[in-house]
N, C-alpha and C positions, 0 to 999 in steps of 0.2 A: 142540390141536396146531397146526392151521392158523393160528389166531389168533396164537400165539407166533411162528411163522415170519414172518407178515406184519408183526408189530411190529418184527422185526429189520430190515426194510427202512427203517423210519422212523428207526432209530438209526444208520444208516450211509449217509453221503452218497455213497459209491461205488456204491451200488445204487439202482435206480429200478424201481418197479412201478406200472403204469398198468392199471386195470381198466375195461373197456368193457362195460357191460350195455345192449345195444342194444334189448332188448324184442322182437327178431325171433325167429321160430321157426316151428314147425308143430304143428298139432293132429292127433291120431290118434283117430278115433271108432270104428274098426273092431276093432282088436285089444284094447287095454287102456285106452282112453280116456286117452291121454297128452298132456300139454302139453310139447313138447320145445323148449327155448329155446337159441339160439345165444349163446355168450359168447366174449369175446376178452380176453386179458391180454397185456400187453407187459412184458417183463423186460429191463432193461439193466444193464450194469456199466460203470464208468468205465475208459476207455482213455487213450491219450496221443496228442496231435497228432503225426502223421508217425512213428509207432512201430508198424509192422505186428505185431510180436511182442506188444506190450502190448495191442493191439486184438484179436488172436486170443485172448489170455488172457482178455480181457473177455467175448468171445463164449462161450468155454468156461465161464466162471464163470456167465454168465446161463443157459446151457443146464442146467448142474448144479443151479442154484437152482430152475429150472422143474421138473426131474425130481423133486427133493425135494418141492416143493410138490404136484405131482400125486400122488405116493405118499401124502402125508398126506391129500389130498383123497379118495383112494380108500378109505383107512381110515375117514374120516368119512362116506363116501357112503351107507352103509347105515342110519344112525341118523336117524330122522325128527327134525327140529328142528335138526340140525347144519348148519353153514353149507354144507357140500358135499353135502347130501342130494340124491340123484338124479344125481350126477356119472357120466357115461358115459366110461370110459377106453378104449373100444374103438378110438377114432380121435381123435387130437389133431393137428391140422394146425399146422405152424409155418412161418414165413418170417423170413429174416434181415433185420434192419433196422440201419442205422447208416451213417455216424455221425449221431447226434442231438445237436444242440448242439455238434458238432465233437469231442466226447469220449466219448459214450456209444454202446455197441454191444450188440446183443442180438437178441431175437426177439419176434415176435408169436405167440401160441398161441391157436388157436380150438378149442372143444370144446362138447359138448352137456350139458345138464342136463335130466333127465326127471322130471316130476312127474305123478302121477295126479290126475285130477279127478273 
């Protein structure tokens, strides 16, 4: 499911997805021995120069795509071996970004992935 949605980003130049896997996180040895990693993705949609309505529409489109992606990740989160295994949807931080390259508008989204060790 997630893979199909991610493929749609590569087939449409009006959308942009950037994934940052920083390797940062924290270890929890007390409760359940968890390795909790921080992850950030950036989702942008193409707007237009000097067109506030088109740029607002691009931001709304980027947010809608992110919500769709996170819903799919939540479905995949429980199955070991799936790409989104360990996804924690209890808190997803976001920040508005744009313009990027003078035409793309969207958001960064930061979330946690938990894996037992």
